[in-house]
C-alpha distance (Angstrom), angle and dihedral (degrees) to the residues before:
residue distance angle dihedral
X1 . . .
X2 3.77 . .
X3 3.77 123.8 .
X4 3.76 113.0 -64.6
X5 3.77 126.7 -124.0
X6 3.78 130.5 -152.3
X7 3.82 130.5 -150.6
X8 3.75 136.0 177.4
X9 3.80 117.0 -134.9
X10 3.78 120.1 -133.1
X11 3.78 124.0 -137.6
X12 3.81 114.6 -121.0
X13 3.84 106.4 -106.3
X14 3.84 92.2 -126.1
X15 3.80 94.7 55.3
X16 3.79 113.5 61.9
X17 3.77 119.3 -149.4
X18 3.78 110.1 -156.3
X19 3.78 113.4 -172.0
X20 3.80 97.9 20.3
X21 3.78 121.3 112.4
X22 3.80 100.4 -177.9
X23 3.78 149.0 -31.8
X24 3.78 112.2 -141.5
X25 3.79 125.9 -177.3
X26 3.77 128.5 -160.7
X27 3.81 116.4 -164.3
X28 3.73 140.0 173.7
X29 3.75 137.2 174.2
X30 3.77 115.7 -133.5
X31 3.78 125.4 -132.2
X32 3.81 85.8 -109.9
X33 3.81 91.5 58.3
X34 3.82 96.0 -104.3
X35 3.81 123.2 133.6
X36 3.80 128.1 -130.4
X37 3.80 119.7 -165.5
X38 3.81 131.1 179.9
X39 3.82 116.3 -168.6
X40 3.83 114.6 -164.1
X41 3.80 117.3 -169.8
X42 3.83 113.8 -170.2
X43 3.79 126.4 -170.0
X44 3.80 142.8 65.2
X45 3.83 100.5 -25.1
X46 3.79 91.1 -175.5
X47 3.83 91.1 72.0
X48 3.85 91.3 54.9
X49 3.78 133.1 77.2
X50 3.78 104.5 -123.6
X51 3.81 115.9 176.9
X52 3.82 113.3 -122.0
X53 3.82 122.2 -136.6
X54 3.81 91.5 -107.8
X55 3.84 91.8 54.8
X56 3.82 111.6 87.2
X57 3.79 115.7 -156.5
X58 3.82 130.8 -163.7
X59 3.83 103.0 -86.2
X60 3.84 91.6 -141.5
X61 3.82 90.6 57.0
X62 3.80 106.4 41.5
X63 3.80 86.2 122.9
X64 3.84 89.5 64.9
X65 3.84 88.4 69.9
X66 3.78 134.3 42.7
X67 3.80 100.9 -50.9
X68 3.79 140.1 155.8
X69 3.80 117.4 -139.4
X70 3.77 143.5 -173.3
X71 3.79 126.5 -165.2
X72 3.82 114.9 -157.6
X73 3.80 131.7 -169.9
X74 3.77 137.0 162.8
X75 3.75 106.5 -103.9
X76 3.81 100.4 -105.2
X77 3.82 102.9 25.9
X78 3.83 131.3 95.8
X79 3.80 92.9 -141.6
X80 3.81 117.6 92.8
X81 3.78 141.6 170.8
X82 3.82 129.1 -135.8
X83 3.82 124.8 -153.9
X84 3.80 122.1 -167.0
X85 3.81 120.8 -162.5
X86 3.80 119.8 -168.2
X87 3.82 124.3 -159.2
X88 3.82 86.4 -125.9
X89 3.83 89.5 67.3
X90 3.79 98.5 -103.3
X91 3.77 122.4 125.9
X92 3.77 138.5 -176.2
X93 3.80 137.2 -163.6
X94 3.79 125.8 -152.6
X95 3.84 125.7 -176.1
X96 3.78 124.0 -153.6
X97 3.83 128.5 -168.4
X98 3.82 92.4 -164.5
X99 3.81 137.2 -2.2
X100 3.83 103.8 -38.6
X101 3.88 88.6 -20.7
X102 3.79 96.7 134.7
X103 3.80 120.5 -157.6
X104 3.83 130.9 -178.6
X105 3.78 113.6 -73.5
X106 3.79 117.2 -130.3
X107 3.76 117.5 -128.3
X108 3.77 111.1 -95.7
X109 3.77 139.3 163.0
X110 3.80 115.5 -62.3
X111 3.78 116.3 -113.6
X112 3.78 117.6 -110.2
X113 3.79 109.7 -118.8
X114 3.81 130.4 -166.5
X115 3.77 117.6 -175.0
X116 3.80 124.7 -172.0
X117 3.77 131.3 175.3
X118 3.79 124.4 -164.6
X119 3.77 133.8 161.1
X120 3.78 104.0 -49.7
X121 3.82 95.8 -13.4
X122 3.80 132.4 94.3
X123 3.78 113.3 -175.4
X124 3.83 127.4 -173.5
X125 3.79 121.8 -177.0
X126 3.80 118.7 -166.7
X127 3.78 126.9 -172.1
X128 3.83 116.4 -164.0
X129 3.79 117.5 -168.0
X130 3.78 119.3 -131.3
X131 3.81 89.5 -110.5
X132 3.84 88.4 67.7
X133 3.80 93.9 54.4
X134 3.79 137.7 65.5
X135 3.79 115.0 -101.7
X136 3.76 122.2 -112.4
X137 3.80 130.2 20.8
X138 3.81 113.6 -1.8
X139 3.78 139.1 -157.7
X140 3.81 117.6 -150.8
X141 3.76 133.8 -160.5
X142 3.83 104.9 -159.9
X143 3.77 111.5 -164.4
X144 3.83 147.9 155.9
X145 3.77 135.8 -156.9
X146 3.78 113.8 -154.0
X147 3.82 122.1 -163.7
X148 3.80 112.9 -151.1
X149 3.80 126.0 -149.3
X150 3.81 92.5 -103.5
X151 3.85 90.0 55.8
X152 3.83 99.4 -105.0
X153 3.78 120.8 124.6
X154 3.77 131.5 -135.9
X155 3.81 119.3 -154.1
X156 3.80 120.7 -145.3
X157 3.82 129.9 -169.3
X158 3.80 140.2 145.7
X159 3.80 88.7 -113.2
X160 3.83 131.0 15.2
X161 3.81 122.3 -158.1
X162 3.83 116.3 -134.7
X163 3.78 116.9 -77.6
X164 3.78 129.5 20.6
X165 3.82 120.8 -1.9
X166 3.84 109.1 -72.5
X167 3.80 117.2 167.2
X168 3.82 91.4 178.7
X169 3.81 93.0 63.4
X170 3.82 112.2 105.9
X171 3.80 92.6 -129.7
X172 3.81 85.9 71.8
X173 3.79 93.4 57.7
X174 3.76 88.9 89.2
X175 3.79 103.6 148.9
X176 3.83 120.0 82.5
X177 3.81 119.7 -161.2
X178 3.79 123.2 -170.4
X179 3.74 120.9 -130.1
X180 3.80 112.9 -94.0
X181 3.74 116.2 -97.0
X182 3.80 118.7 -138.3
């Protein structure tokens, strides 16, 4: 693996996040081109709606619940891919040819997920194989949607474009990763 990086996500100013202290994400790109992410949510987990392992959710709508996400594109292309990771262990992949222009997603290897929950900390590690990702230099949008006990959602990202929360907007693809070197 290459050296890892760490970022702290920022809550969108229009979506308050009572009870949360922080969401930090560590990430690294492996020499094989794979991607390893660890999301770490800290705060009062009892005021959040966090899906349990025994609670299946509609795969097309994991983002409507507490969910960690990564958007991935090759550096100079319009096409991008979205991965959703739920704390219940489900995941989803969506492919887009252009901004919100969804296209069928080819079958690829499932990510490996590891979810842990301790006092005040929810952690989700996701490993994506290189076959799931574009080759070459990448841009990432690393995000999270958090569902609060009263039903409202807060939206977290490293960078938010102006206006309402929009994780598909290129201004949110704020992390650049170099191509792996053999």
